[in-house]
C-alpha positions as CSV (number, residue, x, y, z in Angstrom):
1,Q,-6.7,14.9,12.4
2,V,-6.7,11.9,10.1
3,Q,-3.5,9.9,10.1
4,L,-2.2,7.1,7.9
5,V,1.1,5.7,9.0
6,E,2.9,3.2,6.8
7,S,5.6,0.8,8.1
8,G,7.4,-2.3,7.0
9,G,9.5,-0.9,4.2
10,G,13.2,-1.6,3.8
11,L,16.0,-3.2,1.8
12,V,15.4,-6.7,0.4
13,Q,17.1,-8.9,-2.1
14,P,15.5,-9.8,-5.4
15,G,13.1,-12.7,-4.8
16,G,12.5,-11.7,-1.2
17,S,9.4,-10.6,0.6
18,L,8.2,-7.7,2.6
19,R,4.9,-6.9,4.4
20,L,3.8,-3.3,4.5
21,S,1.3,-2.0,7.0
22,C,-0.9,1.1,7.0
23,A,-2.4,2.1,10.4
24,A,-5.3,4.5,10.2
25,S,-6.7,6.8,12.9
26,K,-9.5,9.4,13.1
27,I,-11.5,7.8,10.3
28,I,-14.3,5.3,10.1
29,F,-11.9,2.8,8.6
30,S,-14.5,0.3,7.5
31,I,-16.3,2.6,5.1
32,Y,-13.2,3.8,3.2
33,A,-11.8,2.3,0.1
34,M,-8.1,1.8,0.7
35,G,-5.1,1.5,-1.7
36,W,-1.4,1.2,-2.0
37,Y,0.4,3.4,-4.5
38,R,4.1,3.7,-5.3
39,Q,6.3,6.3,-6.9
40,A,9.7,5.5,-8.3
41,P,12.3,8.2,-9.0
42,G,11.4,10.1,-12.1
43,K,8.1,8.4,-12.5
44,Q,4.5,9.2,-11.7
45,R,2.7,7.7,-8.7
46,E,0.8,4.6,-9.7
47,L,-1.8,2.4,-8.2
48,V,-0.3,-0.9,-7.0
49,A,-3.4,-2.5,-5.3
50,G,-6.8,-1.4,-4.0
51,I,-9.4,-2.8,-1.7
52,T,-12.9,-1.6,-1.3
53,S,-14.9,-1.4,1.9
54,A,-16.6,-4.6,0.9
55,G,-13.2,-6.4,0.4
56,S,-13.0,-6.5,-3.4
57,T,-9.5,-6.2,-4.6
58,N,-7.7,-5.0,-7.8
59,Y,-4.0,-5.1,-8.7
60,A,-1.7,-3.5,-11.2
61,D,-0.8,-6.1,-13.9
62,S,2.9,-5.8,-12.8
63,V,2.2,-7.1,-9.3
64,K,-0.6,-9.7,-10.0
65,G,0.2,-13.0,-8.5
66,R,3.0,-11.6,-6.3
67,F,1.3,-9.0,-4.1
68,T,-1.7,-9.4,-1.8
69,I,-3.7,-6.5,-0.3
70,S,-5.8,-7.1,2.8
71,R,-7.5,-5.1,5.5
72,D,-8.4,-5.7,9.2
73,S,-11.1,-3.3,10.3
74,T,-10.7,-4.5,13.9
75,K,-7.2,-3.0,13.9
76,N,-7.9,-0.1,11.4
77,T,-5.0,-1.5,9.4
78,M,-4.3,-2.3,5.8
79,Y,-1.6,-4.6,4.6
80,L,0.4,-5.3,1.5
81,Q,2.2,-8.7,1.3
82,M,4.9,-8.5,-1.3
83,N,6.5,-11.6,-2.5
84,S,9.0,-12.4,-5.3
85,L,10.2,-8.8,-5.2
86,K,12.0,-7.4,-8.3
87,P,14.3,-4.5,-8.6
88,E,11.6,-2.7,-10.5
89,D,9.4,-2.8,-7.4
90,T,11.8,-0.2,-5.8
91,A,9.8,2.9,-4.9
92,V,8.3,4.8,-2.1
93,Y,5.0,3.1,-1.2
94,Y,2.0,5.2,-0.1
95,C,-1.1,4.3,1.7
96,N,-4.4,6.0,0.6
97,A,-7.8,6.1,2.2
98,K,-10.7,7.5,0.1
99,R,-14.4,8.0,0.7
100,S,-15.0,10.9,-1.7
101,L,-13.2,13.7,-3.6
102,I,-12.9,15.5,-0.3
103,L,-12.3,12.6,2.1
104,D,-9.1,11.5,0.4
105,Y,-6.0,10.9,2.6
106,W,-2.4,9.9,2.1
107,G,0.3,8.5,4.3
108,Q,3.9,9.8,4.4
109,G,5.3,6.9,2.4
110,T,7.7,4.1,3.2
111,Q,10.7,3.2,1.1
112,V,11.1,-0.2,-0.5
113,T,14.4,-1.0,-2.1
114,V,15.0,-4.3,-3.9
115,S,18.6,-4.8,-4.6
116,S,21.4,-7.4,-4.3
């Protein structure tokens, strides 16, 4: 059974940093496009950052210049380095691995709270 397990969330003050990790198992990690999504209370889930199997990246405008997505195929793990965090970054962050419409997997989510 495919598993995506996020970690690294928590409470941080505005301006602080966090690093999220997503560990994948039971998939050929290197061939999947990966992404980080987030969902704040009362809002729809949105794409934060994505990275293709070839390493190309894309970011939501709201996080450009502050967040960096990366992947390590030797560890089957994806990361999201989040700097200069703002209260509006508060959300549950989800890891996604997608190869096709059928091969589309989600993690359970990790809470990120930015507050003083």
